[in-house]
N, C-alpha and C positions, 0 to 999 in steps of 0.2 A: 197242798203244802206237804211235800214228801220228806223222807228221812234225810236226803242230802241237804235240803233247805234247812231243816232243823239243826243239823250239825253246824252248818255255816253260820246260822244265827247265833248259836251258842258261842262259837269262836269269836264273833264280832263283839259279843258281850263280855269277853275276857274269861270265859270258863268253858269247859267241856265236860262230858259225862265222866271223864277220868280225872278231872281236877277236883281234889277233895280238900283244898285248903281253906275254903270259906263257904258260909251258908248263903243262900239266895232266897229272899222273900219277894214273891211276885204278887202285887196287888192288882186285882182285876176290878176296875171301876165301871159302874153304870154312869151315864152322863145326866140325863134329865131328871130333875128332882133329887139329884144326888150331889154331883159337883156343881151343877148350876140349877137355878130356879127360873123357869120360863112358863111352862104349861100352867103351873099353879098361880102365876101372876096373871096370865091371860084369862083364866076362868074364875079368878077371884078366890079360889079355895085357900091359898096361902094367907091372905088377909083375913078371911072369915074365921080362921082358927084362932085369931087374936081377940075375938069377941068385941069388936068395935074399936079397938085401940089403933087399928091401921085403916087407912082410907082404901077401900076396895078399888075404886075407880082409878086412883093414882097407880096402883099396881098394874091394872089393865093397860093404862097408857104407857107405862114403862115397858111392859111386854110387847106392845105393838111396835115401839121404836126398835127394840131388839130384832123383832121379826123382819122389819124393813132392812136393817143392816145385813142380816143373814141372807135374805133373798137377793139383795143388790150385789153382794160379794159373790155369791154362788153363780149368778147369771153373768156377771161382768168379767170375772177373773178366774172362774173355776169350771167353765164349760157346762154348767148344770143344765141349761136348756137343751144342749146337745145330747147329754149322756144320762138324763134323768131316768130313762127307761132301761138303762144298762147298769144298774147298781151292782157293785161287786163287794164282797165281804172285807177286802183290804186292798190297798193300792198296788201291792205286788202280785195280785192274783193273775195278771196277764203278762208278767215279766218275761215269760218265755217267748212271747210274740213280739217283744221290742227288739228290733235289730240294731239299736244304737244309732240310728240315723241322726245327723245334725238337724236340729229343729229350729235353728235361729232364723231361717228364712221360710219356714214351713207355713203354708196357708191353711189354718184350721177351719176357716169358714168355707173353703171351696175344695176340700179333699174328698168329697163324696161319702163321708161317714154316714152310716145308716144301714137299714136292712138291705139285703139279708145279712144275718149275723154270722158271717163266714170268717175264715182266717184273715182275710184282708181287713175286714171291719175290726177284728180283735187287735190287729196291729195298730190301727188308727186310734182305738180306744187306749191301748197301752201307751201310745205317744202322749195322749192327754193325761193319763195317770202320771207319767214322768214329769210333765210340766206342773201338774198339781202338787206333786211332792216337792219340786223346786220352789214353787210359790209359798208353800207351807213353811219351808225352811227359811225363806227370805223374810217372812213376817209381814205384818200389816203396814209397816212404814213404807213398804214397796208400793202400796196402792193408795194410801191416805196422804193428802197434803196436810200442812200444819193446821188448817182450820178443821179438817175432818178428825185429826188426832185430838184436837182440843174437845170437839163435840163427843168423841168416843170416850175420852177420859171423864168428861162430865157425866155421861150416861152411866159409865161403870161406877163412879163414885155415888151417884144418886141411887143406883140399884143396891149398892153395898150398904148404904145408909138405911134404905127402906127395909132391907132384909136383915138388919142387925148384924152386918159384917159376914154374911154367908159366903160371898164370893172370895173376899180376901182371906177369910179363915180357911176355906177349902184349899186355896192356893198355898197358904202357909203350911197346911198339913201335908200336902204333896211334896213341898220342899223339904219338910222334915223327913219324910219317907225316902226321898231321893238322896239326901245327904247322909243318911244313916244315923241321924240323931235319934236314938232309940232308948226305950225303957229296958231295964235289965231282964224283963220277962220275955223280950223278943229274942235276945241272943245271950248266951252265957259269957261270963268274963273270959277275955282272951281270944274269943273267936271273932273272925272277920265276918261281916254280913253285908251283902249287896242287896239293894232294894230297887225293884223295877216296877214302874207304874204302867199299866195297860188300860185301855178303854174298850169296853164292849157295849155298844149302844144299839138299841132297837131301831133307831132312826137310820135313814139312808146315809151312805158313806160321805158324800161330798158336803152336805149341810153339817154333818157331825164334825168334819175337819174344820169347817169355817167357824163353827161354834167354839172349838178349841182355841182358835186364834182370837176371836172376839172376846172370849171370856178369860184370855191370858193363861191358858194351860199349855200352849204350844212349846214353851221353853222347858216343860216338865214331862210332856208326853210326845214322843216323836211320831211322825206320820206313819212309820212302820208299826207302831204299837196301837193303832186305832183300828178297831174291827166293827163292822156293821153286821148285825144279826137279822137284818130286815127280811131276807129271804131264807137264810139257812138256819136260823134259830140260834139261841145262845148255847145250847148243849154242843152244837157243832163247833162254834167258835171256841168254847172252853176246851174241847178235845184238841183242836189245833194248837192252842196255847200249851196244853199239857205236853203234846208231842214236841213242841218247839223248845220247851225248857225242861224236859224230862231229865232228872238227875236225882240221886239219893239226897242231895243237899238242898233241893228246892222245895219250898213250902208256898202254897197258894192261899190267898184270902180274897173273897169276893165281897165288895161293898156296893150296895144298891138299895133301891126302895121298892122294887117290884117282885111279883110272884115268879116271873120267868127266870130271873137270875137266881132266885132262891132255890127253885126246883133244879136248875142246872147245877148249882153248887152242891146240892144234895146228891145228885147223880155222880158227881166227880168225887164226893166225900171231901169237899173243901169247906172250911169254915165260911159262914155267911153272916155279915153284919148288916142289919136292916136299918137304913136311914129313915128317920122320922122327923119331918120338918116342924112338927107342932111345938109351940113354946114349952119350955121346961123339960123336954126330952134330952137325954145325954147323947144319943146317937144322931147328932145333927152338927151343923156348923154355925157358930163355934160350939164346941162340946166334945166331939170325938177326939180321943187321944191315942198315941202309940201304945200307952199302957193297956188301954182297952183292946186294941188290935192284938197286942201280945198275948192277952188272956185267951182270946178266941183261937189264936194259933196254937197255944199250949194245950188247950182242951182237945184239939184234933191230933196234933203232932207230938204232944208231950214237950217237956222242957229240953232245949237243945243240949246235947252232950258232945263236945268236940272230940272227946276220946273215942267215941263209938265210931267216928268216921275213919279211924286209923286201923280198924280191924280188917 
């Protein structure tokens, strides 16, 4: 992701490095055990933290159903069986190899995609990434009939109830961030502030995009804002994000549950908020507030002063 890409991305977001009329807060989210709970359902650790008040086996069964949904979507609609061994850190990583060919009649099952991983294979992978981006934007209603939609809704609601509204609270919080409903500690009076949510997950890219769709974050996190650190590591992803949004007006905040994003945030000198799913903790869903996020931002960046931008 070079300098030309960074500037283009900034322009599409409505600001450039020379645009000084508003602040930008970039929230860099982890996915698993942060925005969603899945691993801790499957291994029982989420329920065990409640000292017997939650049925461990129920959580495991809920997690297994989510796993099936994820795998089915990945394999049937997102080329995962074909491209599992060609994970990229983001969907635009091979955009220079995409010649813009019309793919409406393209046969993805018989185009010879596979090793050797030469320029021809990169073009075929770029085609798949383009279709995946399109499918992501279309949403799950493109793939699910009414009965599947009903089952998906029931599973989501069952999971939300079991986790004491973790999913719906996380979604509501991202909506607050995206809409700019903020505490006064996030931005000073009279200043405009734009909020951008990005996802940097240690999982591979395609399942992570599918999780975003299934757990209903696709309307709040665009496919171009999803990064996989599977091979490159979170410090590299964070560096790309810094270059992409580099401006005196931009402030970054990392929210996650793991040591890797914590260490990467420290390297970048960005504030880090550690999510803790245990009952009674404030850094969880529901619980985390924009006031708390604003405090972390203020500690690292100080309180925003719009007059300082005019110097």
